[in-house]
Wavefront OBJ file of the C-alpha trace (Angstrom):
o trace
v 5.360 4.281 15.242
v 9.092 4.278 14.660
v 10.658 1.674 16.980
v 14.353 3.701 16.459
v 15.587 7.278 16.877
v 18.722 8.178 14.892
v 20.700 12.050 15.113
v 22.884 12.882 12.663
v 26.504 13.676 14.904
v 29.945 15.213 13.652
v 31.617 11.941 14.340
v 31.499 8.402 15.539
v 31.979 8.937 19.017
v 28.800 10.232 20.048
v 25.893 8.212 21.567
v 22.211 9.007 21.839
v 20.322 7.020 24.662
v 16.284 7.271 25.667
v 16.098 8.396 28.895
v 12.667 8.702 29.572
v 9.285 7.859 27.636
v 6.043 9.532 28.693
v 2.718 9.658 27.773
v 0.828 13.078 28.093
v -3.476 13.265 26.944
v -2.769 14.737 23.605
v 1.126 12.977 22.827
v 3.785 10.299 23.802
v 7.400 12.289 24.270
v 10.392 10.331 23.472
v 13.379 12.453 26.099
v 16.786 11.229 24.685
v 20.077 12.407 25.640
v 23.186 12.969 23.504
v 27.234 12.057 25.029
v 30.173 12.082 23.168
v 31.736 9.385 25.021
v 35.278 10.056 25.684
v 37.403 7.259 23.452
v 38.955 7.803 19.623
v 36.345 7.755 16.832
v 36.066 7.936 13.082
v 35.923 11.805 12.218
v 33.308 11.800 9.762
v 29.821 13.040 10.711
v 27.628 10.252 11.516
v 24.014 8.482 12.333
v 23.695 7.748 16.400
v 20.464 5.656 16.970
v 19.128 3.830 19.816
v 15.973 1.997 20.208
v 12.773 2.548 21.932
v 12.448 0.700 24.575
v 8.667 0.372 24.829
v 5.391 0.184 22.331
v 3.929 3.515 21.661
v 0.201 4.320 21.653
v -1.079 5.739 18.527
v -0.760 9.531 19.664
v 1.183 11.885 17.923
v 4.665 11.405 18.857
v 7.520 14.412 19.940
v 10.994 13.778 20.454
v 13.181 15.763 22.865
v 16.807 15.565 22.561
v 19.241 17.034 24.932
v 23.079 17.379 24.695
v 23.736 18.496 20.959
v 26.922 20.691 20.571
v 27.336 21.685 17.355
v 25.460 24.562 15.568
v 24.625 22.799 12.146
v 20.800 22.423 11.815
v 20.106 19.195 11.976
v 17.602 17.366 9.393
v 15.581 15.230 11.877
v 11.950 16.755 13.010
v 13.403 16.321 16.993
v 13.124 19.437 19.457
v 16.985 19.867 20.875
v 16.906 21.057 23.795
v 19.029 22.035 26.434
v 17.731 19.622 29.749
v 15.526 16.967 29.594
v 14.970 17.588 33.704
v 13.444 21.163 32.173
v 11.337 19.623 29.734
v 10.051 17.391 31.862
v 9.126 19.649 34.722
v 7.697 21.876 31.571
v 4.979 18.672 30.695
v 3.569 18.377 33.860
v 1.894 15.313 34.933
v 1.970 11.792 32.567
v 1.839 8.574 33.008
v 5.427 6.606 32.097
v 5.724 4.612 30.538
v 9.608 3.748 30.173
v 11.094 5.160 33.538
v 14.942 6.732 33.293
v 17.643 4.158 32.786
v 20.407 4.058 35.814
v 23.207 6.743 35.059
l 1 2 3 4 5 6 7 8 9 10 11 12 13 14 15 16 17 18 19 20 21 22 23 24 25 26 27 28 29 30 31 32 33 34 35 36 37 38 39 40 41 42 43 44 45 46 47 48 49 50 51 52 53 54 55 56 57 58 59 60 61 62 63 64 65 66 67 68 69 70 71 72 73 74 75 76 77 78 79 80 81 82 83 84 85 86 87 88 89 90 91 92 93 94 95 96 97 98 99 100 101 102 103
């Protein structure tokens, strides 16, 4: 199982953070958030990478990422969603493997 995830972003000011990892009956979902930091950053297409903070069970992995604001189609095999809260509600009963971090 992967120990990190990475997303191609428009510039080096973007940060990717794992918010939650949940286990469903047949899948494990990694819920991640992209944010553009309000700092000067290199204006070149970059990768934002983060570590998955827990060991993942041997189940189908689904990575859902919120916060994308650009129009190109990313090559990463992830689902880009509008809101992680909507995804969490849609999941129904889950086993929390990694709780939401303090904001």
